[in-house]
C-alpha beads as a LAMMPS data file, in Angstrom:
LAMMPS data file: protein, C-alpha beads

132 atoms
131 bonds

1 atom types
1 bond types

-500.0 500.0 xlo xhi
-500.0 500.0 ylo yhi
-500.0 500.0 zlo zhi

Masses

1 110.0

Atoms # bond

1 1 1 -144.092 -185.610 240.929
2 1 1 -146.079 -187.911 238.694
3 1 1 -149.219 -186.999 236.819
4 1 1 -151.647 -189.621 235.542
5 1 1 -154.394 -189.023 233.004
6 1 1 -156.912 -191.739 232.213
7 1 1 -158.968 -191.973 229.057
8 1 1 -161.057 -194.474 227.134
9 1 1 -164.060 -194.785 229.388
10 1 1 -167.586 -194.540 228.100
11 1 1 -170.950 -196.214 227.826
12 1 1 -171.266 -199.641 226.255
13 1 1 -173.780 -202.432 226.143
14 1 1 -173.206 -205.689 227.944
15 1 1 -170.856 -207.884 225.960
16 1 1 -168.956 -204.949 224.551
17 1 1 -165.314 -204.009 225.006
18 1 1 -163.356 -200.972 226.071
19 1 1 -159.673 -200.208 226.358
20 1 1 -158.679 -197.762 229.030
21 1 1 -155.447 -195.824 228.798
22 1 1 -153.425 -194.037 231.450
23 1 1 -150.717 -191.629 230.365
24 1 1 -148.002 -190.962 232.928
25 1 1 -145.869 -187.838 232.916
26 1 1 -143.489 -186.013 235.214
27 1 1 -141.041 -188.013 237.330
28 1 1 -141.851 -191.322 235.627
29 1 1 -138.465 -192.775 236.604
30 1 1 -139.855 -193.052 240.119
31 1 1 -142.719 -195.306 239.036
32 1 1 -142.077 -198.946 239.808
33 1 1 -145.615 -200.217 239.390
34 1 1 -148.858 -199.111 237.828
35 1 1 -152.311 -200.361 238.624
36 1 1 -155.977 -200.027 237.830
37 1 1 -158.584 -199.669 240.547
38 1 1 -162.314 -199.165 240.309
39 1 1 -164.917 -197.689 242.583
40 1 1 -168.689 -197.456 242.714
41 1 1 -170.585 -194.942 244.858
42 1 1 -170.626 -195.836 248.524
43 1 1 -167.987 -198.530 248.199
44 1 1 -164.239 -198.625 248.718
45 1 1 -161.882 -198.549 245.801
46 1 1 -160.792 -202.037 244.765
47 1 1 -157.799 -203.275 242.838
48 1 1 -158.392 -204.560 239.328
49 1 1 -154.938 -205.230 237.892
50 1 1 -151.320 -204.214 238.255
51 1 1 -148.039 -204.453 236.355
52 1 1 -144.586 -203.546 237.590
53 1 1 -141.412 -202.358 235.928
54 1 1 -140.240 -205.941 235.433
55 1 1 -143.502 -206.753 233.642
56 1 1 -144.767 -208.933 236.477
57 1 1 -148.524 -208.528 236.505
58 1 1 -151.667 -209.614 238.256
59 1 1 -155.344 -209.381 237.390
60 1 1 -158.088 -209.985 239.930
61 1 1 -159.163 -213.619 239.787
62 1 1 -162.781 -212.721 239.124
63 1 1 -161.773 -210.604 236.129
64 1 1 -158.814 -212.366 234.543
65 1 1 -160.892 -214.116 231.894
66 1 1 -162.187 -210.788 230.618
67 1 1 -159.641 -208.123 231.581
68 1 1 -155.974 -207.784 230.725
69 1 1 -153.316 -205.244 231.638
70 1 1 -150.408 -204.072 229.537
71 1 1 -148.117 -201.097 229.148
72 1 1 -146.034 -199.274 226.619
73 1 1 -142.957 -198.366 228.620
74 1 1 -141.498 -196.222 225.862
75 1 1 -144.597 -194.015 225.857
76 1 1 -145.359 -194.327 229.592
77 1 1 -148.890 -195.519 228.890
78 1 1 -150.785 -198.140 230.853
79 1 1 -153.700 -200.021 229.337
80 1 1 -156.622 -202.039 230.589
81 1 1 -158.393 -204.139 227.988
82 1 1 -161.890 -205.041 229.111
83 1 1 -163.891 -207.565 227.124
84 1 1 -167.362 -209.033 227.519
85 1 1 -168.298 -206.210 229.839
86 1 1 -171.107 -206.699 232.326
87 1 1 -173.352 -204.183 234.104
88 1 1 -171.507 -204.954 237.344
89 1 1 -168.324 -203.597 235.757
90 1 1 -169.891 -200.136 235.846
91 1 1 -167.581 -197.970 237.948
92 1 1 -165.105 -195.145 237.941
93 1 1 -161.773 -196.594 236.923
94 1 1 -158.612 -195.079 238.368
95 1 1 -154.992 -195.402 237.389
96 1 1 -152.459 -195.538 240.217
97 1 1 -148.690 -195.260 240.339
98 1 1 -146.475 -196.676 243.055
99 1 1 -142.811 -196.222 243.843
100 1 1 -142.641 -199.762 245.228
101 1 1 -142.763 -202.507 242.620
102 1 1 -144.844 -205.266 244.155
103 1 1 -146.912 -203.322 246.658
104 1 1 -150.030 -202.959 244.444
105 1 1 -150.261 -206.738 244.194
106 1 1 -151.502 -206.680 247.784
107 1 1 -154.630 -204.814 246.749
108 1 1 -155.666 -206.657 243.616
109 1 1 -159.062 -208.246 243.996
110 1 1 -159.802 -206.541 247.287
111 1 1 -160.734 -203.079 248.551
112 1 1 -158.075 -200.624 249.603
113 1 1 -158.956 -198.954 252.905
114 1 1 -159.400 -195.206 252.577
115 1 1 -156.492 -194.365 254.939
116 1 1 -154.140 -196.213 252.582
117 1 1 -155.171 -194.369 249.421
118 1 1 -152.347 -191.909 249.963
119 1 1 -149.635 -194.472 249.276
120 1 1 -150.433 -194.213 245.570
121 1 1 -150.488 -191.377 243.080
122 1 1 -153.901 -191.290 241.410
123 1 1 -155.376 -190.093 238.172
124 1 1 -158.711 -188.324 238.040
125 1 1 -160.554 -191.439 236.868
126 1 1 -162.569 -192.399 233.824
127 1 1 -166.178 -193.559 234.010
128 1 1 -167.240 -196.892 232.551
129 1 1 -170.954 -197.558 232.263
130 1 1 -172.254 -200.902 231.036
131 1 1 -175.940 -201.230 230.225
132 1 1 -177.866 -204.472 230.007

Bonds

1 1 1 2
2 1 2 3
3 1 3 4
4 1 4 5
5 1 5 6
6 1 6 7
7 1 7 8
8 1 8 9
9 1 9 10
10 1 10 11
11 1 11 12
12 1 12 13
13 1 13 14
14 1 14 15
15 1 15 16
16 1 16 17
17 1 17 18
18 1 18 19
19 1 19 20
20 1 20 21
21 1 21 22
22 1 22 23
23 1 23 24
24 1 24 25
25 1 25 26
26 1 26 27
27 1 27 28
28 1 28 29
29 1 29 30
30 1 30 31
31 1 31 32
32 1 32 33
33 1 33 34
34 1 34 35
35 1 35 36
36 1 36 37
37 1 37 38
38 1 38 39
39 1 39 40
40 1 40 41
41 1 41 42
42 1 42 43
43 1 43 44
44 1 44 45
45 1 45 46
46 1 46 47
47 1 47 48
48 1 48 49
49 1 49 50
50 1 50 51
51 1 51 52
52 1 52 53
53 1 53 54
54 1 54 55
55 1 55 56
56 1 56 57
57 1 57 58
58 1 58 59
59 1 59 60
60 1 60 61
61 1 61 62
62 1 62 63
63 1 63 64
64 1 64 65
65 1 65 66
66 1 66 67
67 1 67 68
68 1 68 69
69 1 69 70
70 1 70 71
71 1 71 72
72 1 72 73
73 1 73 74
74 1 74 75
75 1 75 76
76 1 76 77
77 1 77 78
78 1 78 79
79 1 79 80
80 1 80 81
81 1 81 82
82 1 82 83
83 1 83 84
84 1 84 85
85 1 85 86
86 1 86 87
87 1 87 88
88 1 88 89
89 1 89 90
90 1 90 91
91 1 91 92
92 1 92 93
93 1 93 94
94 1 94 95
95 1 95 96
96 1 96 97
97 1 97 98
98 1 98 99
99 1 99 100
100 1 100 101
101 1 101 102
102 1 102 103
103 1 103 104
104 1 104 105
105 1 105 106
106 1 106 107
107 1 107 108
108 1 108 109
109 1 109 110
110 1 110 111
111 1 111 112
112 1 112 113
113 1 113 114
114 1 114 115
115 1 115 116
116 1 116 117
117 1 117 118
118 1 118 119
119 1 119 120
120 1 120 121
121 1 121 122
122 1 122 123
123 1 123 124
124 1 124 125
125 1 125 126
126 1 126 127
127 1 127 128
128 1 128 129
129 1 129 130
130 1 130 131
131 1 131 132
């Protein structure tokens, strides 16, 4: 089994930056892709960015000028650098692990239907709040 623990969330003013981290532990050899999703109350979880074990990556088109994804494979840590944050970026941010390398790409920039949430392993989430 894989365990994911996110950190780095918090409250910032518009224009500020945050770097989220996701530490993976357990059966990390089974992880072939990692991804960031975000969710606001009453809405479906949506894909923000993903990177696979060959370092192929994708960031949602609407975010790619401000967000970037990276990982430290030696430490099993995933990062999400978020710059020039806006109030609409306020959400719970979740880290996800997948055993299939390119599958998360399908969900970047769009919501993932609730019945499909189970295909990923999820962290508990970290809250990001951006004030104007």
